[in-house]
N, C-alpha and C positions, 0 to 999 in steps of 0.2 A: 643618394647624390642629388643635389639640387642644381639645376642648370637654368641660366637666364639666356634667352634667345633675343638678341637686340635688333636683328635685321631678318627679313623674310628668308625662310628655309623651306625646302620642299616638304609638302605635307606628308609624303611617305617617310621622310626622315624623322619628323616629329612623332609620327605614329610608332616608328621603331623604338624611339627613345622611351616613350610611355609604356610600350609593351615590355621593355626590358626592366621596367620598374623605377625609372628615373623620374624625379619630380621636375616637370618642365614648366617654366613661366615664360610666356611670350609677351614682350613689351618692345614694340618698334617705334622709331621716330622720336626717341628721347633726346632732350637737350643734354649737354655735358653735365649740368647741375642735376637734372633728373636721373641720369645714369649713376652719378656718384651717390645720390640718395637711395637709389634702388639697390646698389651693390652693398650699401651699409646695412641692408636687411639680412645679409648673409647668404652667399652662394658659393658652391664648390667650383663651378665653372661658368664661363660666359662665352657665348658664341656671337661673333660679329662678322659682317661683310666689309664693304668699303665705306659705307655711310657713317657708321658709328666709330667715333674716335675714342680709344682707351688711353687717356693721358695720365700724367702723374696724379692729378687731383682725384680721378676716379679710382686709381690703384690705391692711393692712400686711404680713401674712404671705404674701400672694400673690406668686408669682414669674412674671414675664412676662405678667401678666394685662392685656389690652387692651380687653376688652368684657364688660359685664354686661348680660344680656338678662332682663327681667322678662316672663314669659309671662302677661300680664294688663295691667291699666290702672294701678293705684296703685303708687307707688314708695316708700311709707312704710316698707317693710321693707328699704330700701337707703339707706346714707349717700351720697346722690347727689353732693352738692357735694364731699365729701371724695374720693370716687372720681375725680371730674373734675379735682380739684386734683392728683391723682396721675397724670393723663393717661389715665385709663380712661374709655372711653365708656359711657354708660348708655342703653339703649333699652327700649321697652316695645311692647305690641301693642294699641293703643287701639281699633282697629276690630273686633276679632274677637268680642268678647262683647257688643257693643252691643244687638243684638236680644234676646238671651237675658236680659240684666239688665232691659231694658225690659219684657219680657213677665212676668218675675217680679214686678216692682213692680205691674203691672196685676193679676196673680194675687192678690197680697196685698190690693189694693183690693177686688176682687170677693169674696174670702174674708171680709173684714170686713163688707162691705155686706150679705152674705147669711148671715153667721154659720156659714160652712162648717165650721170646726174644731169649734165647739161642737155643731153638729148631728150631726157625725160621731161625736163622743164620746158624745152622748146616745143615739144609735141603738145603738152598740156596748154600751151599758149596758142594752139591752133596753127603752128608753123610746120613746114615740111622742108627742113634744112639739110637735105641728104648730103650735099656736097660740103657742108660746113664741118661735119664731124668725121674728119679723116683721122683714124687712130693709128696705133702701132701694134705690132705683135710682140708678145712676151718671148716667144721662141727666138733663141739667138741672142737675147739681151743678157746682161750681167746683173745679177742680184747680189747686193752686199748685205750680209746679215750681221748686225752689231749685237752680239750676245748669242752664243751658240749653245745655250742650255736646252731644256726640253722643248720650249716653244720655238726657239730659233731653229733647232734641228727639224721640227715638224714642218716649218715653213720651207726650209731648204729642200726637204724630200719632195714636197709638192711642186716646188719650182723646177726641180730637176726633171720631174715627170712632164713638165710643159716645155722642156727643151731649153731651159735657161742654164747659163753658166753661173755657178754659185761660189762666191768667196765669202770669208767670214773674219771678223775680228772679235776677240774676247780677251780682256786683260787678265782673266784668270785661267785661260785655256791656251796652251801652246800647240798641242797636237790635235789635228782635226778628228772629231768623233765620227765623221762620215768620209769614206774614201774618195768621194767625188767632190768634196768641198775643200778648197785650199785656204789655209789660214794665212792672213796677211796683216800688215800694220793698219791702223785706222787711216793713216794718210793714204796708203795705197788703195784701200777699199773705197774711200771717198773719190779718189782720182779715177778709178776704173768702173765703178758701178753705175748702171743706168737707173736702177731702183735701189734705194737704201731703206731697209726695214729694221726697226729698233725693238730689241727684246731684252732690255736691261732695266734694273730698278732706278728710281730717281737718285741722283747723287747730291748729297748735301753741299758739295763744293760748287755746284752749279750745273747748267745744262750740259749734256753730252754733246749735243749739236748746237753750236752757236754761230755767230757771224764768221769766225775764222774757219770753222769746219765747213760751213756752207760754201765759203769762197774756194775751198779745195775741191768741191764736187764738180762733176761734169756739167757743162752747159746743157740745160734742158733735161736734167735728171729729175727723178721723182723721190719724194721722201714719205715714208709710212711710219706712223707711230700708233701702235696698239699696245704699248707697254704702260707707261705712267706719264701723267702730266708733269711738266717741268723738265723732261728729258730733252725737249727742243725749246730753244729760245723763240717764242712766238713772234716777237718783234722782228728778229732777224729773218725768220721764215717769211713773214708778210712782206718784208722789203725784197727778199729774193724772188717771191712770186710776182710782185709788181714790176721788178726790173727784167723779168724773163730769165733770170739765172736758173731758176727751177721751173719746170713745166707744170708741176702739180704736187699736191700733198694729200695724203689720206690720213685722217685723224679720228681716232676713237677716244682719245684722252686729251685733257687740257690742263693748263696751268691752274685755272680756276674752274671748278665744276659746281653747278652748271656754268658754262662759259658766258662771258659778257662782252668779249671782243667781237663786236658785230662786223667790223671790217674784215676780220678773218673768216667769220662764219658765212658771210655773204660773198666771199671771194669766188669768182667763177672757176678758178683752177683747183678748188678744194673739194674733196669727197669727205663727207662727215657722218659720224655715227655717235650716239650719246653714251659712250663707255659701255658697250654691249658685247665686249669680247667673250664673256662667259655666259651670255644670255641665250643659250639654246636649251631645248628640253633635255637633251642628252647630258650636257655639262651640268645643268642644275641637279639632275638626278645623281650624277656622280659626286658632285660637291656634297650633297646631303648625305650620301652613303659614307663618304670619307669622314665627314664630321662625326657621324654616329660611330663609326669604327674607332676613331680617336677617343671619343668619350667613354665608350664601353671598355676599351683597352685600359684607359686610365683608371676607371672604376675598379677593374679586376686587379690592377697592380697596386692600388692604394691600401 
């Protein structure tokens, strides 16, 4: 079985694949044209993360391709239906990064509640603005979780441990998977939540949170996005931050990556990270192990 690795994978995972007798080719940073040309050489499987896009042109150029593995959760960088129409399986690793993404969402909440980015910058500038950075406690606040899948549940559990009240909305889930979490409509969630955290895929129809949704939110609420770029309308978010409608936002993902909206990036009410939800040692090891398990299982069943 010949496997093309298009984005960095844990060295331990690469070693496991080679030990199992698979032929492994590592080629990272390819352009769409280079990817198509490489797949034309003949591979049984290709492994990508979020950087490499497997679109129709690459799928059409591929010779002998039977499996695409996304080392991560979202599949928006792969033309999934088209691949399946061509008889190519598409798999991902949904469990590996759950805890890491959940902890990052919580980190953004804490950073916003206690003005950690702003206080850090202030101190680095030689200031001692002790009275300026009056924060809030998470205990007693209401967290609204939009998308109560694996990651949403992991965030909810952590928030409950901090004494938060948790409500959730999910258009595919009616009964709460957690006894202490109450399912509500999106409108009710936006109206009641002090913090709103998003754990849903991007919607081709448009942003999940746009101008109308932000207008329904509490005055002075906070918005967290560690899911996918495009889930929030960044123009509407920026306007809400400027007007004071929202007290802050924590962003790990952006409409354009790397982001170029400098007005948003430099906004004093925003906590920022460069799409690092799964970038922990533990998550990377688990992602690699899951990819290897998928590939070896596929080889055995072929």
